[in-house]
Residue, then its C-alpha position, 0 to 999 in steps of 0.5 A: m368826394p373829398s372835403r377837408n377842413a378849413r382849418p390848417k392841419a397841424s400835422k401838415a408840414p409848412k410850405a414855402p412860400t406861403t401868405d402868411y398873415k402874421a408876417i403881414a401884420a408884423e410888417w405893417a407894425r413895423a411900417k407904422q412905427l417908421k411913419e410915426l418917427e418920420s412924423t416926429a422928426g417934422n418931415t412932412n412940411s412939403s409932402t402933406n399937400s401932394a400926398p393925396t394925389a400920390d396915393d391916389a396914383q399908387r391906389a390906381a396902379l395897384e388896382a391895374r395891377r390886381k385886375i391884370a393878375f385877376e384876368r390871367r388867373c381867369f384865363w388859366t382857370l378857364g384853360f384847366w377847365v377846357w383841358l378837362l372837357c378834352m379828357h372827358v370827350v376822350g374818355i367817352l369817345l374811347f368807351t363808346s367806340g368799344f360799347l356801342l354796337t358796330r357792323l361791318v357794311l360789306d360792298e357786294r351787290s346782288e345781281c339778277d342774272n347771278p342767284p346765290i343757288n339755282p332755283l327750286i322751281e322753273w318759270e318763263g323769263r327766269g333771270t330777267a327783270e321781266g319774268g323775275c330774277w330769282h323768282p317768279k314776278t307777281f307784280n310789275k308796280a308797287v305803291v308803298v305807303i309808310i304811316d309813321a308811327l302806326r301802332y298795330d293796336f291803331t289797326v285792330p277794332v275793339e267791340d267793347e266800348g268800355r274797353a276802347e281807347v280814343f284811337h280804336n276803331a279809327l282805322p278799321f279798313l285794314h282789318e276788314t279787308s283782311v278778313q273779308s278778303p284773305g286772298n286780296a289782303f292781310l294784315r300782321p304785327f310788323i316788329a321793328d328793331p331798336p333803335t325805333t327812330t325813323l332813319q334806322r327803321l328805314k335802313g331796315l326796311t330797304t337793306g334787311t340788315l339790323p341796326t346798330f346802336i351807334d347809328m342812332g345819333s344820325n337820326f337827325a343827319g342821315t347820310a345816304i345808304e351805300e349798301d345794297n338795298l331795294l332801291m338800288q336794285w330797282k334802279d339797276q333793273g331800270k325801274r323809276i321811283a317816285h317819292l312823296g312826304d318825309d325828306t329823310w328819303l332824300s337824304l338816304f337815297p340822293g338822286y334815286f328819285e323822279p325829279n318832276i314827279s317827286r315832292a318832299y317835306d320837312s319832316f321835323n316840325v312835329w307841331d304841324l300835323h297836316t302839311v306833309d300829309n296834305g302834300v302826299l294826298e294832293h300829289i299821289f292820286p294824280l299819279l294813279q291816273s292812266e296818263q301819269k301812271q307810266q311815269w313810275d314804277i314804284l311810288i312811295g308816300h311817307l305820311l307824318g301826321v300820325d306820329h306828329a299827332g303822338h308826339r304833340y298830343g299823345p295816342n289818346h287825343a281827339a286829334m289822333t282820332a282825326k289823323l287815323q280817320q283821315m289815314d282810313t279814308f286815304i287807304r280805302d280811296l287808294a286801294k279803289e285806284i290801284d290796278d291788278d298789276t300793282l302791289l299796295v303796302v301800307m306800314g308803320d316804320h315804328g310804333m309810339d309809347g303811351k306819351g306819343d314818343h319813340g326811339g327805345e325799345s318798348d312794346d309799343e314802340v316796336e309793334a308797327a302794323l304791315w298790310m298788303y293788298s292786291k286787287k287779284p287774289v294772290f295772298g293766302r294763309t296756310r291754316p284757317e285760323f290765321t284768316t283773322p288778323p292777330e289780336t295782339a302784336k304778340i301773336r304771329p308777328v313779322n320783322q320789319i327786315d322780312l319785307v325786303p326779301t318779299l318785295a324784291l321777290l314779288l316785284g321780281i328783282p334780286i334780294p339785296y346782298n346784306n339781307l337777313g330777313r326772310p319772305i312772309e308767309d302770307a305773300f307766297a302761300g297762294s290764294k288756297g294756302n296751300a302753295w308750299d313749292h312757291l313758299a319753299a323756293a322763296s324761302s331757299i333762295t332767300s336762304a342762299g342769299i343769307r348764307r352767301y352774305q354770312a360767308s363774306y362776312f365771316e370772311a371779312r372779319g376772320i370768324e370761324q364757322n361752327n358746324k356743330p349740330g344745331s348751328p346754321a351750317s348744320l341746318w342748311s345741310d339738313a335742308e340740302s339733304l331734303v332737296k337731294e333726297s327727291t327730285k320729282n315730288k319734293p318735300w315742299e312743306a318740310l323744305y320750307k320749314a328747314y329753310t326757315a329754321y336755318q334763317e332763324e338760327t342765322l338771324s340769332i348768330c348775327k345778332y350776337l356778332w354785332a353785339r361784340f364789344d371792343a373790350p380794350k378800348m372800353i377799359l381805356g375809356i374807363v381808365v381815362m375817365a378814372l384818371s380825370v376823377i382823380a385829377l379833379l378830386l385833387y384839384v378840389t382838395r383845400d390847401e392852407d392858402e386857400d383856407f387863408a384866402v376865405l378869411d375876412d379880416a379888415e385889419l389884416d387887408f388894410a395892412e396888406n394894401s398898405l404894404e403894397l402901396q408903400g412898394s414893401n419888399a418885405g411883403p409875402e410871396v404870391a399865394s400858391y392858389k393863384n398860380l395853380s391853374k397856370s401850373l396845371v394848364t402848362s403841365g397838361l399841355l406840355s405832356s400833351a404835345t409830347i406824347g401826341g406828337l410821338s403818337l401822330a409820329y407812330i400813326k404816320a410810320t405804321g400807316s395805323e388808323e387807330w387815331i382814337l388810341a393815339a388821342a387815349a395815350t395823349a390823354i392819359g400822359s396829360m392826366v398823369a403829368v396834371v396829377i403829378a404837378l397837383l402832388h408836387h405844387r401843393g404838397i399833398q398825398i393821395l390820402n388828403i382826398v379822404p374826407n375828415t368831417f361828417w359833411g365830407w363823409l355824407s358827400v362820399v355816401f351820396t356819390l358812392s351810393q348813387s355809383i354802386g346803385f347803378a349795377s342794379n337795373s330796379y335802382t336805375i329804373w326808380e332813380d327818380s324816387i331814390s334822389l328825393f330820399f338823398l335830398s331829404t337825407f341832407g335836409f334832416a342832417s342839416a336840421i340837426t346840425a342847425l340845432q347846434r348853432p350858438t344863437i337862437a336866431e341862427r337855430t331858428l333860420g337853420v331849421y326853417h331853411s332845412v325843413l323848407f328844402v325838405i318840403l319843396g323837394r316833396l312838392a316838386s316830386f308831385s311832378k312825375l313822368c313814369r317809365d315803362e318799366q315803373m307801371p303799374y306802380c307809378t302814376s304820371t302826373y306831368y301830362a294830362s294822362a299817361n297816354s297824352s303829351t300835353s298838359a291838362p287844363w289845370q296845370l295852366a295855373i302853375p305858371f301864373v302861380v309862379f308869376l305871382i309868388l316867385p319874385s316875391i320869394l326872391k325879394s324875401f331872400m335878398r332883403t335878409s342881407r339888405s341886398y335888394e338894392g341896385l338893379a335888383p328891385m327893377w329886375i326882379g320885381y318888374v323884368l322877372r315878373t313880366v316875364l313869368f307872366l308872358t310865360a304863363v300867357y304863352w302856355t294859355l295860348d298853347a293850350a287853346d291851340n291844342n284844345d281848339w278854344l279859339t276857333s275863330l283864329p286861324e291856327t297859323l295865327l295863333k301859333t305866330i302869336h305864342v311863338s312871338v311871345a316865346q321869342l320876346v321871353l328868351a330875348v328879355a331873359i337871355v339877351a337883355g339878362t345877359t346884358a343887365f348882368a354884365w353892366a349891373p352895378p353891385c346890389v348895394s346902395i349908400l345910406t348917409t345918417s347924421a346925428n346932433n350935428r356930429r360927423a355923418q355916418i355912411t352905411v353901405l346897404g347890401y355890403g355883407n352879401a355883395n357877391g352873392a346878391r349880384y350874382l344871383l341875377l345870372p341863375i334867375n335869367i337862366a331859370a326864367a328861360c328854362i321855366l318857359l321852355s318846360k311845360p307848365m309842371g316842368g316850369g313849376a319844378i325849375a321854379i321850386m328848385l330855384w327856391q331849394i338853391l337858395a335855401l341850400a345857400e342859406i343852409v350852407d352859410l348858416n351852418d358854416v360849411a361853405t368850405e365843405t363838399i356837401g354843398p356842391v354835391t347836394l347841388a348836383l343831386l338837386g339837378n338830377f332830381h329836377y331833371f326827372k321832375t321836368g318830364h324826363q327819364a333815362v330813356l331816349a323816348s322822353i326827350q320832349w323834341d316838340s320843345a324845339f318849336i316853342p320859340l321857332m316855327t320850324i327847324r333852325y340850326p343851331w337854335s332847335p338843338l340848343v332849345v331841346a338841350l335847354n329842356t332836357f338838362a334844365g335841372q343840371i344847367l341851373a344847378c351848374v350855374a348856381a354852384p358859385l352862389l354856395v361860396l358867394w352867398k353872404t360874402s363881402p367885396k373884401r372876400k379873397g380868392v373868389l375865382e378859385s373859390a367858385s372854380r373849387a365849387l364847380g369842381i366839386f359839382v362836376a366831380y359828382y357827374a364825372v363819378e357818375s359817368l364813370a360808374t355808369m360806364a363801368w357797370a354798362g361795360y361789366l353788364r354788357r350781356h345783361l338782358m336789360l342793357y339796351r333798356v336800362f343801363n345804356p340809356r343810363f350811361m349815355m344820359a350820364a356822359a351827355v350831362l357830364l359834358v353839358v355841365d362841363l360846357v355850361g361851366i365854362a361858357v357861362t358859370l366861370l365867365g359870370v363869376r369873372t364878370n361878377v368880380l370885375a363889377i364888384s371891384e369897379v366899386f370896392g376895388f380888388a381884394d386880392 
């Protein structure tokens, strides 16, 4: 990070024009002398009476001109940041388009009368839907039940009560039937391919294909599946499909379900454990009665209660036990109602981690359960020891894509064209476990389908097939040679194993193919991001004009104002810092228009569809133009971004250490603890520096705030959410336990402690500069305290709801009450807070004193901190909203963060380092640190989706995503809003260059996150074949990219507009400083 001294460099050549305050002083002296001569000559007789009126008009005109000039500067400054946001978006899109995995979807579809190979066995009705298209049909109907997030260990009983968790032994029916009636049922671990989100899992469960990481973002906006799938094949064969439960199916398969008997329910209200399940239970049993059984052939029921219980409470909660017991009773009743011709399938689409969340690839998230049941004994085990279901999911697991060929062959339909799964052994082994002919036949037809798909895919991609020993082609030849060796007594078991080996190798090859990366696009993304970092570093490098702008000399200010009022033509020209943003935006837009137009013309002429490459060319050209403009406009050199102070080098060390560390998976895993070390290092360094201050008071205060900063960081570190890779060396404290997603009862004290002490802390910081005036006493002392009290009440009501403390109140009424409380808090903090901030006067008051009948003396209390004290109201409002939207431990962490921000502002002021980069860099570190302290990690499973229902009863766009974003990025958002506070704190209304100083502080702050994003991007690309890519490096890159875009948006929409509002309000009273 660059950091230049506030003092002009002697070695730097002078530039013209420049705002030279010596010239102002000289011009003022000359004008004053002329005025005195005029007075001596007696030329004041008639003009004296009219002078005040003329002066007032001149001053009003001057203020009007300055206001117009300020608004123009605001416009161009915002324009620069919007331009930078666009550059960041292009860089991230470029890299992700080459990095996140993609798969070519083929349009071919399987046909009943056109199998990929002649079946190895004969049967009646072969090649028809009635007898079985590619394999003898076993069932005419199927009831498919998805219990969302049914983890495998939920179904395995634990006899040792001392070892049993709360969720154990609540769902014993699946295991019991598999042991007692192995011919009728089997239970197997059902392994999901990450990402473990419901929409992607449903795609795999119906198409037999592997998901790609880039599909993950569509989990909340599912699009119809157009490639060949089970439901498409059922429809083609004239089957009628009914659906009950999760409405995700409707977005994936629109128009597939029988309208009169299907029922869909909202899937995203994770607070609601019962509506979806009760709806399925209410409607499914009537459909199994003889009078309605003829209305459907395939009945799908998708229940969400187990998943929602996990999200809301975690697996180790009584609500999970109750929900699993309900599912046990439901499946028992369902098994009694089906007939001999109906297959019953019960499965989980994914598991859940220790907190009840999912989305990643940890063992608990991918290990679901699969149970199949038939009233006629058609299932079997090839070995006696397989009769008992596996004790853990590591033993005899089944891939979820294996369900696709299994269901297709059992129900007599073609296997979907793109399938990569293989038949589940237990489903075709026969009741005696020796039906090797059926196993081999099922495996043969499935393998042939996979071979056909692989050939089509290779042809579409232009990939050469490998014929080396051990390759899929070689393994297929081995299997075919076994078929040809014997025509009568085929080696069925050997054939089955040969085809299985082929399927396993082909799946491995396809996984590798879909892990192919587009290196040129990745490199282009890195280049665009690197150029944006260079442009930002040059932008925040100070020049002499800005150094003079921060001086606070009343006599020179008065001289400059007087010259402007007198209309002097000899005054200095406009300072370069005032035109910098305009110059940069103009250069960037002109270059973008030129190169963008040429790129567009090229695409139109060639018919290319590489729009992303055109965007890359436009972005690169635009940034090169801006960099050139920076170098030319300011006359600086690239080497000027190299620091020349201790604080500058400390900023560089902090930033580069983090960036280099992301190359290590262990560093990334323990980033939350390492962040505390960096913050403590800053506190120690600032305490040492404070000892060098000239007065005892400054030294004492400097050491006090430095030590306080470190202690508060240590206190916040007690709030911790462990990721799986940190276990067993980490203990989670954010929730009641590692297996819970609710707060412990003792944690309810935290919001009340915040309510009691936070307003007093804010008051104490403002009192030191006599700034607790104006709106501050009312807003902080009464409004904020009321908001914090209501927040504490909300979390108390939430705990009462979760723990059934108020059983006399209906659950819906209790939910309505605390949602209303949350809405009231947000209305006051955001709506009323924004209004108050926009219209509030400066936090000052006028004190008039008179002694011994002498002339009255007027004192403006709070004048020395007029800028900072008023702006502080904005971060306070944001913090109040974030405290509500975080759980009690997270709310406590946000309160501590606000305290640390004020301590940091005092440190920056006392150590006189407001012009250094260390303040914004430390603030950025603080934002990341409190990201972890508010219950988050750089993993998708840590997203607290339930926060969307704090102020809402159900999902509402765009409010629900905004609430989740506020919860997730509360630390970085609050830090971004507080960035100008570091340069405004303890500054008077006559401070010049406020907008530019705030924009520079924001630039340093954003530069830290831009470097982080660049580093995670580069390391993820370099380590793209690393074993921990999708577990560690990719999620960290995604987090860094999301954080960068969030701080860009917040910086534009909140921070800079907040600075503008603040300057206008201060100027209404004291006038514009420049």
